[in-house]
C-alpha positions as CSV (number, residue, x, y, z in Angstrom):
1,M,31.0,-2.2,16.2
2,K,32.8,1.1,15.7
3,P,31.7,4.0,18.0
4,R,30.6,6.4,15.2
5,H,28.7,3.6,13.4
6,R,26.8,3.0,16.7
7,A,26.1,6.7,16.8
8,R,24.7,6.6,13.3
9,R,22.6,3.6,14.1
10,I,21.1,5.3,17.2
11,A,20.6,8.5,15.2
12,L,18.8,6.6,12.4
13,Q,16.5,4.8,14.9
14,A,15.7,8.2,16.5
15,L,15.1,9.8,13.1
16,F,12.8,6.9,12.2
17,E,10.7,7.4,15.4
18,I,10.6,11.2,14.9
19,D,9.4,10.7,11.3
20,V,6.8,8.1,12.1
21,A,5.5,9.0,15.5
22,R,6.3,12.8,15.4
23,H,7.8,12.6,18.9
24,P,10.0,15.5,20.0
25,P,13.6,15.0,18.6
26,G,15.4,16.0,21.8
27,V,13.4,13.5,23.9
28,V,13.8,10.7,21.3
29,I,17.5,11.0,21.0
30,E,18.1,11.2,24.8
31,T,15.9,8.2,25.4
32,R,17.8,6.2,22.7
33,L,21.1,7.2,24.2
34,Q,20.0,6.3,27.7
35,E,18.9,2.8,26.5
36,E,22.2,2.1,24.7
37,E,24.3,-0.6,26.3
38,P,27.2,-0.2,26.8
39,P,26.7,3.6,27.0
40,L,28.4,5.7,24.3
41,A,31.4,7.9,25.1
42,K,30.3,11.5,25.5
43,S,31.9,12.6,22.2
44,V,30.1,9.8,20.3
45,A,26.8,10.5,22.0
46,D,27.3,14.2,21.0
47,F,27.8,13.0,17.4
48,A,24.5,11.1,17.5
49,R,22.8,14.2,18.9
50,E,24.4,16.4,16.2
51,I,23.1,14.1,13.4
52,V,19.6,14.1,14.7
53,H,19.5,17.9,15.3
54,G,21.1,18.6,11.9
55,V,18.8,16.3,10.0
56,V,15.7,17.8,11.7
57,T,17.0,21.3,11.1
58,Y,17.8,20.8,7.4
59,Q,15.1,18.2,6.6
60,Q,13.3,20.3,4.0
61,G,16.4,21.0,2.1
62,L,17.7,17.4,2.4
63,D,14.3,16.2,1.0
64,K,14.7,18.6,-2.0
65,I,18.0,16.9,-2.8
66,I,16.4,13.4,-2.4
67,A,13.5,14.4,-4.7
68,R,15.9,15.7,-7.3
69,F,18.0,12.5,-7.4
70,A,15.1,10.0,-6.9
71,P,12.5,11.7,-9.1
72,E,10.4,8.6,-9.7
73,W,9.9,8.2,-5.9
74,P,8.1,11.1,-4.1
75,V,9.9,11.6,-0.8
76,S,6.7,11.0,1.2
77,Q,6.3,7.6,-0.5
78,L,9.8,6.3,0.1
79,A,10.2,3.6,2.7
80,V,10.7,5.5,6.0
81,I,14.0,3.8,6.7
82,D,15.4,4.6,3.3
83,R,14.3,8.2,3.5
84,N,16.0,8.7,6.8
85,I,19.2,6.9,5.8
86,L,19.4,9.3,2.8
87,R,18.8,12.3,5.0
88,L,21.4,11.2,7.5
89,A,24.0,10.6,4.8
90,L,23.4,13.8,2.9
91,W,23.6,15.8,6.2
92,E,26.9,14.1,7.0
93,M,28.3,14.9,3.5
94,L,27.1,18.4,3.3
95,I,27.2,19.7,6.8
96,G,28.7,17.1,9.1
97,Q,32.1,17.2,7.3
98,T,32.2,13.4,6.9
99,P,34.1,12.4,3.7
100,V,31.7,11.5,0.9
101,K,32.9,7.9,0.5
102,V,32.6,7.3,4.3
103,A,29.1,8.7,4.4
104,I,28.0,6.6,1.4
105,N,29.5,3.4,2.8
106,E,27.9,4.0,6.2
107,A,24.6,4.7,4.6
108,V,24.8,1.4,2.6
109,E,25.7,-0.5,5.7
110,L,22.7,1.0,7.5
111,A,20.5,0.1,4.6
112,K,21.7,-3.5,4.7
113,A,21.0,-3.7,8.4
114,F,17.6,-2.0,8.5
115,G,16.2,-1.7,5.0
116,S,14.7,-4.1,2.5
117,D,16.7,-6.2,0.1
118,S,16.7,-3.3,-2.5
119,S,17.6,-0.6,0.0
120,P,21.4,-0.7,-0.2
121,R,21.3,-0.4,-4.0
122,F,18.7,2.4,-3.9
123,V,20.6,4.4,-1.2
124,N,23.9,3.9,-3.1
125,G,22.3,5.0,-6.3
126,V,20.7,8.2,-5.0
127,L,23.8,9.3,-3.1
128,G,26.1,8.4,-6.0
129,A,23.9,10.5,-8.4
130,A,23.8,13.4,-6.0
131,T,27.6,13.4,-5.5
132,R,28.4,13.1,-9.2
133,S,26.0,15.9,-10.2
134,Q,27.2,19.4,-11.1
135,V,24.5,20.8,-8.9
136,D,25.6,22.8,-5.8
137,L,23.9,20.6,-3.2
138,K,24.6,23.0,-0.4
139,Q,22.8,25.7,-2.3
140,M,19.7,23.4,-2.5
141,I,19.5,23.4,1.3
142,D,20.3,27.1,1.6
143,L,23.8,26.7,3.0
144,P,26.5,29.1,1.9
145,A,28.8,27.3,-0.6
146,S,31.8,27.8,1.7
147,S,30.1,26.1,4.7
148,G,31.0,22.7,6.1
């Protein structure tokens, strides 16, 4: 498994725990990283930390985007795993400087691994609609348009 994919997987597991159990984000990601075998390289572990911190920081704005492009599903009623995959991918595309195609592909792979049978298609659909829209997504999460 590629190192950045491992980082995303760990970040997703941490985000899931934070969302469900409301445990402190810093403690959760550090515990996940300590449990990972073999350990991640420092730069890859830092990437996982950056994802978790970024998603937690911008969660409200990311959820606004999800609500806009999945209007038939209130964000609070989405499957927890799908909601966090979408948050992670949107954060990567808008703030984390991951190319859109890479972020979507990684999100679909995470959905295949952790979600239900319908998760990959749902995740792909929401992210595709968001990226095809003429809406300034960065503005929806209160980022300056020139950022990231």
